[in-house]
TORMARLUM-593809 format. One record per residue (C-alpha): residue number from 1; residue in one letter; x, y, z. Coordinates in steps of 0.001 Angstrom, whole numbers, always signed. Example, Ala and Ser with C-alpha at 12.3 -4.5 7.8 and 13.67 -1.06 7.14 Angstrom:
<atom resi="1" resn="A" east="+12300" north="-4500" up="+7800"/>
<atom resi="2" resn="S" east="+13670" north="-1060" up="+7140"/>
This chain:
<atom resi="1" resn="X" east="+2637" north="-37754" up="+12116"/>
<atom resi="2" resn="X" east="+2363" north="-41205" up="+11136"/>
<atom resi="3" resn="X" east="-1112" north="-41164" up="+11956"/>
<atom resi="4" resn="X" east="-2093" north="-38237" up="+10396"/>
<atom resi="5" resn="X" east="-636" north="-39094" up="+7014"/>
<atom resi="6" resn="X" east="-3392" north="-41762" up="+7541"/>
<atom resi="7" resn="X" east="-5890" north="-39792" up="+8204"/>
<atom resi="8" resn="X" east="-4805" north="-37396" up="+5373"/>
<atom resi="9" resn="X" east="-4567" north="-40479" up="+2810"/>
<atom resi="10" resn="X" east="-8634" north="-41464" up="+4062"/>
<atom resi="11" resn="X" east="-9664" north="-38063" up="+3686"/>
<atom resi="12" resn="X" east="-8584" north="-37632" up="-39"/>
<atom resi="13" resn="X" east="-9929" north="-40743" up="-1110"/>
<atom resi="14" resn="X" east="-13037" north="-40099" up="+437"/>
<atom resi="15" resn="X" east="-13692" north="-37038" up="-1246"/>
<atom resi="16" resn="X" east="-11902" north="-38807" up="-4394"/>
<atom resi="17" resn="X" east="-14953" north="-41039" up="-4503"/>
<atom resi="18" resn="X" east="-17626" north="-38701" up="-3474"/>
<atom resi="19" resn="X" east="-16802" north="-36523" up="-6093"/>
<atom resi="20" resn="X" east="-17126" north="-39507" up="-8521"/>
<atom resi="21" resn="X" east="-20450" north="-40425" up="-7140"/>
<atom resi="22" resn="X" east="-23283" north="-39579" up="-9714"/>
<atom resi="23" resn="X" east="-25756" north="-37813" up="-7100"/>
<atom resi="24" resn="X" east="-23031" north="-35448" up="-5919"/>
<atom resi="25" resn="X" east="-21795" north="-34924" up="-9323"/>
<atom resi="26" resn="X" east="-25396" north="-33761" up="-10180"/>
<atom resi="27" resn="X" east="-25484" north="-31271" up="-7332"/>
<atom resi="28" resn="X" east="-23175" north="-28169" up="-8528"/>
<atom resi="29" resn="X" east="-23114" north="-27033" up="-5086"/>
<atom resi="30" resn="X" east="-21746" north="-30234" up="-3678"/>
<atom resi="31" resn="X" east="-19466" north="-30922" up="-6241"/>
<atom resi="32" resn="X" east="-18288" north="-27710" up="-6129"/>
<atom resi="33" resn="X" east="-17329" north="-27766" up="-2443"/>
<atom resi="34" resn="X" east="-15652" north="-31000" up="-2409"/>
<atom resi="35" resn="X" east="-13263" north="-29624" up="-5575"/>
<atom resi="36" resn="X" east="-12351" north="-26883" up="-3374"/>
<atom resi="37" resn="X" east="-11299" north="-28936" up="-631"/>
<atom resi="38" resn="X" east="-9750" north="-31700" up="-2873"/>
<atom resi="39" resn="X" east="-7486" north="-28496" up="-4198"/>
<atom resi="40" resn="X" east="-7086" north="-27560" up="-341"/>
<atom resi="41" resn="X" east="-5676" north="-30901" up="+149"/>
<atom resi="42" resn="X" east="-4042" north="-31722" up="-2644"/>
<atom resi="43" resn="X" east="-191" north="-29972" up="-1797"/>
<atom resi="44" resn="X" east="-751" north="-31568" up="+1033"/>
<atom resi="45" resn="X" east="-1350" north="-35392" up="+106"/>
<atom resi="46" resn="X" east="+1487" north="-34604" up="-2241"/>
<atom resi="47" resn="X" east="+3852" north="-34338" up="+440"/>
<atom resi="48" resn="X" east="+2747" north="-36807" up="+2835"/>
<atom resi="49" resn="X" east="+3503" north="-39496" up="-67"/>
<atom resi="50" resn="X" east="+6868" north="-38054" up="-131"/>
<atom resi="51" resn="X" east="+7312" north="-38295" up="+3221"/>
<atom resi="52" resn="X" east="+6374" north="-41599" up="+3350"/>
<atom resi="53" resn="X" east="+8554" north="-42380" up="+566"/>
<atom resi="54" resn="X" east="+11715" north="-40630" up="+2151"/>
<atom resi="55" resn="X" east="+11133" north="-42313" up="+5115"/>
<atom resi="56" resn="X" east="+10735" north="-45872" up="+3583"/>
<atom resi="57" resn="X" east="+14451" north="-45315" up="+1503"/>
<atom resi="58" resn="X" east="+15663" north="-44169" up="+4975"/>
<atom resi="59" resn="X" east="+14795" north="-47214" up="+7006"/>
<atom resi="60" resn="X" east="+16614" north="-48937" up="+4009"/>
<atom resi="61" resn="X" east="+19470" north="-46967" up="+4126"/>
<atom resi="62" resn="X" east="+19675" north="-48004" up="+7994"/>
<atom resi="63" resn="X" east="+19199" north="-51880" up="+7235"/>
<atom resi="64" resn="X" east="+21812" north="-51966" up="+4459"/>
<atom resi="65" resn="X" east="+25472" north="-51217" up="+5142"/>
<atom resi="66" resn="X" east="+26057" north="-50443" up="+1500"/>
<atom resi="67" resn="X" east="+23507" north="-47741" up="+1542"/>
<atom resi="68" resn="X" east="+24173" north="-46344" up="+5194"/>
<atom resi="69" resn="X" east="+26432" north="-43356" up="+3444"/>
<atom resi="70" resn="X" east="+23029" north="-42091" up="+2373"/>
<atom resi="71" resn="X" east="+21607" north="-41733" up="+5991"/>
<atom resi="72" resn="X" east="+22148" north="-38672" up="+7239"/>
<atom resi="73" resn="X" east="+21060" north="-36840" up="+4085"/>
<atom resi="74" resn="X" east="+17950" north="-39031" up="+3839"/>
<atom resi="75" resn="X" east="+17273" north="-38128" up="+7710"/>
<atom resi="76" resn="X" east="+17862" north="-34214" up="+7015"/>
<atom resi="77" resn="X" east="+14820" north="-34941" up="+3707"/>
<atom resi="78" resn="X" east="+12521" north="-36708" up="+6373"/>
<atom resi="79" resn="X" east="+12514" north="-34002" up="+9032"/>
<atom resi="80" resn="X" east="+12381" north="-31088" up="+5610"/>
<atom resi="81" resn="X" east="+9433" north="-33083" up="+4417"/>
<atom resi="82" resn="X" east="+7962" north="-33457" up="+8279"/>
<atom resi="83" resn="X" east="+8112" north="-29334" up="+8451"/>
<atom resi="84" resn="X" east="+6650" north="-28807" up="+5291"/>
<atom resi="85" resn="X" east="+3695" north="-31159" up="+5699"/>
<atom resi="86" resn="X" east="+2983" north="-29553" up="+9306"/>
<atom resi="87" resn="X" east="+2407" north="-26582" up="+8109"/>
<atom resi="88" resn="X" east="+663" north="-27801" up="+5026"/>
<atom resi="89" resn="X" east="-1751" north="-29843" up="+7524"/>
<atom resi="90" resn="X" east="-2641" north="-26069" up="+9634"/>
<atom resi="91" resn="X" east="-6294" north="-25697" up="+8752"/>
<atom resi="92" resn="X" east="-6763" north="-23439" up="+5896"/>
<atom resi="93" resn="X" east="-9064" north="-20057" up="+5012"/>
<atom resi="94" resn="X" east="-11309" north="-22250" up="+2582"/>
<atom resi="95" resn="X" east="-11394" north="-18613" up="+1050"/>
<atom resi="96" resn="X" east="-7916" north="-18404" up="+328"/>
<atom resi="97" resn="X" east="-8443" north="-19461" up="-3200"/>
<atom resi="98" resn="X" east="-10512" north="-16866" up="-4041"/>
<atom resi="99" resn="X" east="-11029" north="-14015" up="-6472"/>
<atom resi="100" resn="X" east="-11946" north="-10888" up="-4390"/>
<atom resi="101" resn="X" east="-13426" north="-7381" up="-3770"/>
<atom resi="102" resn="X" east="-12308" north="-4975" up="-2580"/>
<atom resi="103" resn="X" east="-13576" north="-1358" up="-1014"/>
<atom resi="104" resn="X" east="-11206" north="+1696" up="-361"/>
<atom resi="105" resn="X" east="-13200" north="+4249" up="+814"/>
<atom resi="106" resn="X" east="-11609" north="+7852" up="+1998"/>
<atom resi="107" resn="X" east="-11487" north="+8044" up="+6023"/>
<atom resi="108" resn="X" east="-10797" north="+11287" up="+8112"/>
<atom resi="109" resn="X" east="-9112" north="+13964" up="+6690"/>
<atom resi="110" resn="X" east="-11159" north="+15513" up="+4434"/>
<atom resi="111" resn="X" east="-10412" north="+16081" up="+721"/>
<atom resi="112" resn="X" east="-6826" north="+14517" up="+1600"/>
<atom resi="113" resn="X" east="-8429" north="+11459" up="+2343"/>
<atom resi="114" resn="X" east="-10052" north="+11330" up="-707"/>
<atom resi="115" resn="X" east="-6781" north="+12095" up="-2278"/>
<atom resi="116" resn="X" east="-5051" north="+8938" up="-82"/>
<atom resi="117" resn="X" east="-8156" north="+6637" up="-858"/>
<atom resi="118" resn="X" east="-6688" north="+6926" up="-4618"/>
<atom resi="119" resn="X" east="-3240" north="+6238" up="-3880"/>
<atom resi="120" resn="X" east="-4068" north="+3738" up="-1830"/>
<atom resi="121" resn="X" east="-6031" north="+2149" up="-5043"/>
<atom resi="122" resn="X" east="-3348" north="+2403" up="-7159"/>
<atom resi="123" resn="X" east="-1161" north="+1047" up="-4588"/>
<atom resi="124" resn="X" east="-3359" north="-2007" up="-4824"/>
<atom resi="125" resn="X" east="-3883" north="-2333" up="-8372"/>
<atom resi="126" resn="X" east="-158" north="-1894" up="-9479"/>
<atom resi="127" resn="X" east="+269" north="-4742" up="-6787"/>
<atom resi="128" resn="X" east="-2220" north="-7211" up="-8045"/>
<atom resi="129" resn="X" east="-278" north="-6451" up="-11436"/>
<atom resi="130" resn="X" east="+2736" north="-7360" up="-10158"/>
<atom resi="131" resn="X" east="+1505" north="-10996" up="-8695"/>
<atom resi="132" resn="X" east="-31" north="-11132" up="-12004"/>
<atom resi="133" resn="X" east="-4042" north="-11084" up="-10911"/>
<atom resi="134" resn="X" east="-5998" north="-9141" up="-12784"/>
<atom resi="135" resn="X" east="-8107" north="-6179" up="-11897"/>
<atom resi="136" resn="X" east="-11865" north="-4807" up="-13029"/>
<atom resi="137" resn="X" east="-13449" north="-1983" up="-11662"/>
<atom resi="138" resn="X" east="-17099" north="-2361" up="-10723"/>
<atom resi="139" resn="X" east="-18095" north="+1026" up="-8748"/>
<atom resi="140" resn="X" east="-15959" north="+4710" up="-8754"/>
<atom resi="141" resn="X" east="-16720" north="+7878" up="-6510"/>
<atom resi="142" resn="X" east="-14511" north="+10292" up="-7464"/>
<atom resi="143" resn="X" east="-14148" north="+13339" up="-5546"/>
<atom resi="144" resn="X" east="-14454" north="+16684" up="-7150"/>
<atom resi="145" resn="X" east="-10554" north="+17347" up="-5547"/>
<atom resi="146" resn="X" east="-9312" north="+14385" up="-6585"/>
<atom resi="147" resn="X" east="-8932" north="+11086" up="-5708"/>
<atom resi="148" resn="X" east="-12091" north="+8649" up="-4603"/>
<atom resi="149" resn="X" east="-14563" north="+9004" up="-2067"/>
<atom resi="150" resn="X" east="-15169" north="+5327" up="-2773"/>
<atom resi="151" resn="X" east="-13740" north="+2635" up="-5278"/>
<atom resi="152" resn="X" east="-15050" north="-813" up="-5310"/>
<atom resi="153" resn="X" east="-12896" north="-3429" up="-7289"/>
<atom resi="154" resn="X" east="-12540" north="-7397" up="-8068"/>
<atom resi="155" resn="X" east="-9001" north="-8727" up="-8045"/>
<atom resi="156" resn="X" east="-9100" north="-12143" up="-10432"/>
<atom resi="157" resn="X" east="-6700" north="-15074" up="-9948"/>
<atom resi="158" resn="X" east="-5665" north="-17883" up="-8045"/>
<atom resi="159" resn="X" east="-5151" north="-17684" up="-4797"/>
<atom resi="160" resn="X" east="-5896" north="-13416" up="-4689"/>
<atom resi="161" resn="X" east="-7893" north="-13809" up="-1096"/>
<atom resi="162" resn="X" east="-4905" north="-15262" up="+432"/>
<atom resi="163" resn="X" east="-2908" north="-12181" up="-621"/>
<atom resi="164" resn="X" east="-5234" north="-9557" up="-232"/>
<atom resi="165" resn="X" east="-6676" north="-10135" up="+2673"/>
<atom resi="166" resn="X" east="-3879" north="-8518" up="+4484"/>
<atom resi="167" resn="X" east="-4827" north="-5141" up="+3138"/>
<atom resi="168" resn="X" east="-8006" north="-4898" up="+4938"/>
<atom resi="169" resn="X" east="-8264" north="-2549" up="+7930"/>
<atom resi="170" resn="X" east="-7420" north="+1452" up="+8219"/>
<atom resi="171" resn="X" east="-4257" north="+2666" up="+5878"/>
<atom resi="172" resn="X" east="-2701" north="+6054" up="+7659"/>
<atom resi="173" resn="X" east="-793" north="+8447" up="+5771"/>
<atom resi="174" resn="X" east="+1432" north="+11342" up="+7438"/>
<atom resi="175" resn="X" east="+2080" north="+13880" up="+4921"/>
<atom resi="176" resn="X" east="+2011" north="+17906" up="+3180"/>
<atom resi="177" resn="X" east="-875" north="+17968" up="+1331"/>
<atom resi="178" resn="X" east="-1317" north="+19513" up="-1877"/>
<atom resi="179" resn="X" east="-3577" north="+21874" up="-509"/>
<atom resi="180" resn="X" east="-1448" north="+23092" up="+2826"/>
<atom resi="181" resn="X" east="+113" north="+26285" up="+2513"/>
<atom resi="182" resn="X" east="+2179" north="+26150" up="+5366"/>
<atom resi="183" resn="X" east="+4302" north="+22954" up="+4984"/>
<atom resi="184" resn="X" east="+2574" north="+21321" up="+7963"/>
<atom resi="185" resn="X" east="+2274" north="+17615" up="+8187"/>
<atom resi="186" resn="X" east="-1564" north="+15998" up="+8231"/>
<atom resi="187" resn="X" east="-2442" north="+12846" up="+8885"/>
<atom resi="188" resn="X" east="-5597" north="+11302" up="+6742"/>
<atom resi="189" resn="X" east="-6752" north="+8135" up="+6392"/>
<atom resi="190" resn="X" east="-8141" north="+5511" up="+4259"/>
<atom resi="191" resn="X" east="-10261" north="+2579" up="+4872"/>
<atom resi="192" resn="X" east="-9853" north="-805" up="+3101"/>
<atom resi="193" resn="X" east="-12420" north="-3936" up="+3428"/>
<atom resi="194" resn="X" east="-11287" north="-7145" up="+1543"/>
<atom resi="195" resn="X" east="-14082" north="-10282" up="+418"/>
<atom resi="196" resn="X" east="-14058" north="-13303" up="-1145"/>
<atom resi="197" resn="X" east="-16083" north="-13157" up="-4182"/>
<atom resi="198" resn="X" east="-18467" north="-15934" up="-4343"/>
<atom resi="199" resn="X" east="-19953" north="-18152" up="-6986"/>
<atom resi="200" resn="X" east="-23598" north="-18291" up="-7354"/>
<atom resi="201" resn="X" east="-24165" north="-21744" up="-5824"/>
<atom resi="202" resn="X" east="-22001" north="-20218" up="-2641"/>
<atom resi="203" resn="X" east="-25027" north="-17614" up="-1057"/>
<atom resi="204" resn="X" east="-28152" north="-18215" up="-2893"/>
<atom resi="205" resn="X" east="-30568" north="-15129" up="-2910"/>
<atom resi="206" resn="X" east="-33591" north="-14839" up="-3172"/>
<atom resi="207" resn="X" east="-35632" north="-12549" up="-4985"/>
<atom resi="208" resn="X" east="-38714" north="-11945" up="-1976"/>
<atom resi="209" resn="X" east="-35674" north="-10728" up="+157"/>
<atom resi="210" resn="X" east="-34350" north="-8241" up="-2406"/>
<atom resi="211" resn="X" east="-35549" north="-4480" up="-2774"/>
<atom resi="212" resn="X" east="-34703" north="-3260" up="-6801"/>
<atom resi="213" resn="X" east="-34620" north="+355" up="-7358"/>
<atom resi="214" resn="X" east="-33733" north="+2249" up="-10739"/>
<atom resi="215" resn="X" east="-32810" north="+5289" up="-11262"/>
<atom resi="216" resn="X" east="-30958" north="+8002" up="-13080"/>
<atom resi="217" resn="X" east="-27167" north="+8039" up="-12841"/>
<atom resi="218" resn="X" east="-25306" north="+11126" up="-11378"/>
<atom resi="219" resn="X" east="-22117" north="+13016" up="-11815"/>
<atom resi="220" resn="X" east="-19718" north="+12327" up="-15054"/>
<atom resi="221" resn="X" east="-20743" north="+10040" up="-17516"/>
<atom resi="222" resn="X" east="-21623" north="+9240" up="-21315"/>
<atom resi="223" resn="X" east="-24917" north="+9615" up="-22938"/>
<atom resi="224" resn="X" east="-26897" north="+7330" up="-20562"/>
<atom resi="225" resn="X" east="-26582" north="+9333" up="-17830"/>
<atom resi="226" resn="X" east="-29443" north="+12019" up="-16459"/>
<atom resi="227" resn="X" east="-30796" north="+10254" up="-19571"/>
<atom resi="228" resn="X" east="-32527" north="+6471" up="-19010"/>
<atom resi="229" resn="X" east="-32760" north="+4927" up="-15468"/>
<atom resi="230" resn="X" east="-30006" north="+2898" up="-15645"/>
<atom resi="231" resn="X" east="-28583" north="+2839" up="-11933"/>
<atom resi="232" resn="X" east="-29401" north="+399" up="-9762"/>
<atom resi="233" resn="X" east="-29859" north="-254" up="-5998"/>
<atom resi="234" resn="X" east="-30386" north="-3639" up="-4234"/>
<atom resi="235" resn="X" east="-31340" north="-4037" up="-811"/>
<atom resi="236" resn="X" east="-31480" north="-6723" up="+1347"/>
<atom resi="237" resn="X" east="-33867" north="-6474" up="+3555"/>
<atom resi="238" resn="X" east="-33415" north="-9423" up="+6219"/>
<atom resi="239" resn="X" east="-30013" north="-7710" up="+6689"/>
<atom resi="240" resn="X" east="-30644" north="-4264" up="+5601"/>
<atom resi="241" resn="X" east="-27298" north="-4411" up="+3323"/>
<atom resi="242" resn="X" east="-27527" north="-1550" up="+17"/>
<atom resi="243" resn="X" east="-25334" north="-1582" up="-2959"/>
<atom resi="244" resn="X" east="-25808" north="+539" up="-5258"/>
<atom resi="245" resn="X" east="-24115" north="+679" up="-9183"/>
<atom resi="246" resn="X" east="-24510" north="+3070" up="-11965"/>
<atom resi="247" resn="X" east="-21039" north="+3222" up="-13462"/>
<atom resi="248" resn="X" east="-22112" north="+888" up="-16687"/>
<atom resi="249" resn="X" east="-24860" north="+2129" up="-19383"/>
<atom resi="250" resn="X" east="-27198" north="-753" up="-19354"/>
<atom resi="251" resn="X" east="-29640" north="-1585" up="-16109"/>
<atom resi="252" resn="X" east="-28364" north="-4966" up="-16646"/>
<atom resi="253" resn="X" east="-25204" north="-4606" up="-15985"/>
<atom resi="254" resn="X" east="-25117" north="-2385" up="-13390"/>
<atom resi="255" resn="X" east="-27805" north="-5123" up="-11834"/>
<atom resi="256" resn="X" east="-25133" north="-7955" up="-12199"/>
<atom resi="257" resn="X" east="-22588" north="-6132" up="-10972"/>
<atom resi="258" resn="X" east="-24633" north="-5063" up="-7532"/>
<atom resi="259" resn="X" east="-25221" north="-8918" up="-7000"/>
<atom resi="260" resn="X" east="-21945" north="-9878" up="-7365"/>
<atom resi="261" resn="X" east="-20961" north="-6730" up="-4401"/>
<atom resi="262" resn="X" east="-23957" north="-8357" up="-2496"/>
<atom resi="263" resn="X" east="-23152" north="-11655" up="-2398"/>
<atom resi="264" resn="X" east="-19709" north="-11384" up="-1518"/>
<atom resi="265" resn="X" east="-20757" north="-8945" up="+1969"/>
<atom resi="266" resn="X" east="-23196" north="-11809" up="+2648"/>
<atom resi="267" resn="X" east="-20956" north="-14099" up="+2701"/>
<atom resi="268" resn="X" east="-18265" north="-11658" up="+4637"/>
<atom resi="269" resn="X" east="-20848" north="-11235" up="+7158"/>
<atom resi="270" resn="X" east="-21473" north="-15636" up="+7650"/>
<atom resi="271" resn="X" east="-17388" north="-15737" up="+8061"/>
<atom resi="272" resn="X" east="-17461" north="-13174" up="+10539"/>
<atom resi="273" resn="X" east="-20252" north="-14542" up="+13036"/>
<atom resi="274" resn="X" east="-18660" north="-17887" up="+12326"/>
<atom resi="275" resn="X" east="-15525" north="-16352" up="+13445"/>
<atom resi="276" resn="X" east="-16524" north="-14800" up="+16316"/>
<atom resi="277" resn="X" east="-17952" north="-17970" up="+17629"/>
<atom resi="278" resn="X" east="-14205" north="-19475" up="+17317"/>
<atom resi="279" resn="X" east="-12470" north="-17349" up="+19620"/>
<atom resi="280" resn="X" east="-9817" north="-19304" up="+19440"/>
<atom resi="281" resn="X" east="-9062" north="-18923" up="+15834"/>
<atom resi="282" resn="X" east="-9732" north="-15430" up="+15405"/>
<atom resi="283" resn="X" east="-6708" north="-14901" up="+18599"/>
<atom resi="284" resn="X" east="-4222" north="-16698" up="+16230"/>
<atom resi="285" resn="X" east="-5183" north="-14402" up="+13374"/>
<atom resi="286" resn="X" east="-3184" north="-11757" up="+11984"/>
<atom resi="287" resn="X" east="-5597" north="-9057" up="+12303"/>
<atom resi="288" resn="X" east="-9759" north="-8941" up="+11693"/>
<atom resi="289" resn="X" east="-9263" north="-7309" up="+8561"/>
<atom resi="290" resn="X" east="-11699" north="-4421" up="+10260"/>
<atom resi="291" resn="X" east="-12069" north="-965" up="+9013"/>
<atom resi="292" resn="X" east="-11390" north="-104" up="+12010"/>
<atom resi="293" resn="X" east="-7814" north="-1179" up="+12539"/>
<atom resi="294" resn="X" east="-4818" north="+624" up="+12059"/>
<atom resi="295" resn="X" east="-2847" north="-1988" up="+10037"/>
<atom resi="296" resn="X" east="-320" north="+1061" up="+8940"/>
<atom resi="297" resn="X" east="+1206" north="+3648" up="+8746"/>
<atom resi="298" resn="X" east="+2982" north="+5853" up="+5691"/>
<atom resi="299" resn="X" east="+5242" north="+8298" up="+6453"/>
<atom resi="300" resn="X" east="+6072" north="+10727" up="+3206"/>
<atom resi="301" resn="X" east="+8732" north="+12645" up="+5000"/>
<atom resi="302" resn="X" east="+10734" north="+9795" up="+6245"/>
<atom resi="303" resn="X" east="+9807" north="+7706" up="+3280"/>
<atom resi="304" resn="X" east="+8900" north="+4964" up="+5942"/>
<atom resi="305" resn="X" east="+6653" north="+1981" up="+5868"/>
<atom resi="306" resn="X" east="+5416" north="+311" up="+9537"/>
<atom resi="307" resn="X" east="+2680" north="-2634" up="+9623"/>
<atom resi="308" resn="X" east="+1471" north="-2099" up="+13052"/>
<atom resi="309" resn="X" east="+473" north="-6095" up="+12765"/>
<atom resi="310" resn="X" east="+3889" north="-7591" up="+12985"/>
<atom resi="311" resn="X" east="+6284" north="-4599" up="+13638"/>
<atom resi="312" resn="X" east="+8023" north="-4521" up="+10143"/>
<atom resi="313" resn="X" east="+9522" north="-975" up="+9044"/>
<atom resi="314" resn="X" east="+11001" north="-268" up="+5623"/>
<atom resi="315" resn="X" east="+12223" north="+3000" up="+4367"/>
<atom resi="316" resn="X" east="+10908" north="+2563" up="+644"/>
<atom resi="317" resn="X" east="+7590" north="+3779" up="+547"/>
<atom resi="318" resn="X" east="+8246" north="+5267" up="-3256"/>
<atom resi="319" resn="X" east="+8572" north="+1732" up="-3980"/>
<atom resi="320" resn="X" east="+5550" north="+277" up="-1704"/>
<atom resi="321" resn="X" east="+3692" north="+2807" up="-2992"/>
<atom resi="322" resn="X" east="+3908" north="+1563" up="-6475"/>
<atom resi="323" resn="X" east="+2956" north="-2245" up="-5971"/>
<atom resi="324" resn="X" east="+6071" north="-3298" up="-4270"/>
<atom resi="325" resn="X" east="+4163" north="-4836" up="-1241"/>
<atom resi="326" resn="X" east="+5731" north="-8580" up="-1444"/>
<atom resi="327" resn="X" east="+8026" north="-8041" up="+1422"/>
<atom resi="328" resn="X" east="+5249" north="-7283" up="+3980"/>
<atom resi="329" resn="X" east="+2766" north="-10050" up="+2260"/>
<atom resi="330" resn="X" east="+5418" north="-12754" up="+3320"/>
<atom resi="331" resn="X" east="+6186" north="-11648" up="+6647"/>
<atom resi="332" resn="X" east="+2485" north="-11612" up="+7621"/>
<atom resi="333" resn="X" east="+1991" north="-14904" up="+6176"/>
<atom resi="334" resn="X" east="+5048" north="-16309" up="+7503"/>
<atom resi="335" resn="X" east="+3273" north="-14991" up="+11513"/>
<atom resi="336" resn="X" east="+102" north="-16323" up="+10444"/>
<atom resi="337" resn="X" east="+1560" north="-19452" up="+9829"/>
<atom resi="338" resn="X" east="+3308" north="-19510" up="+13107"/>
<atom resi="339" resn="X" east="-55" north="-18435" up="+15250"/>
<atom resi="340" resn="X" east="-1792" north="-21142" up="+13350"/>
<atom resi="341" resn="X" east="+911" north="-23852" up="+13888"/>
<atom resi="342" resn="X" east="+943" north="-22627" up="+17756"/>
<atom resi="343" resn="X" east="-2791" north="-22810" up="+18194"/>
<atom resi="344" resn="X" east="-2764" north="-26456" up="+16862"/>
<atom resi="345" resn="X" east="-299" north="-27318" up="+19154"/>
<atom resi="346" resn="X" east="+1911" north="-28828" up="+15790"/>
């Protein structure tokens, strides 16, 4: 542990020196990267300092008969700080502090799946509000029978990705749809994709790689719908990714929103490649966040929610659907830390 603390001190001092270097300061991309890494190390650096001071106090107490009575308490403090430091030193996902872009889509189940996608959207936005995050709808494609075929929204707040990344995957519901006259329970799904929102300097887009089409908006809306070419579709030619936006009245606003989503998708695409290469790291993660992975079942008749990744069940579905998801996030984060520690051999 002493060696780890020394390495941490060196890394922290080195990053501070680099950030003060005029050459780095003028390179916005590198400066932003170093600033993020410094912020990631802050908690561990503070714990390392407290651990070193506690160890020094413990050594002094053991050497002085008059302070011997304090030794047991100081030893307990050193142990506590050491455990916290181990957790803090586990490599964090560099995206954890970022804002996120969330895409919710109807899955299997027809009209009922669209209604369920709307319920999942409301659950996640209410959860964001409970955490003190701000939400912004970027795009919404409503279903004629209620709910959404697709809705894309941003969640802004420090650490938003560290919370919402565990919501990615398939959310399955078991309930009697409003349209069901026989009272039979149906199973429907909604899929959720969660991507870190990135700054322009993190994902540079070459205009030559973009195919931009403009067209008239369709569906319900204001005066601009069906009268002006305000809708925008951007195709990233190298990857084939396509993002379309039409919710705003101006073409420029729709283009800006589309570029935000495109950057997030490209960033996530690169992250997936890196994680696939690091198979050992991938095995230690709680789920992959892929849409095909069933992460939870929401059972209405039993007022039950089960998270399949950590085998946690709660019989308070009504509260969860109102955004009370903290119990599940805390449990998943704890298991994720345990697996990371195990993989690191700490």
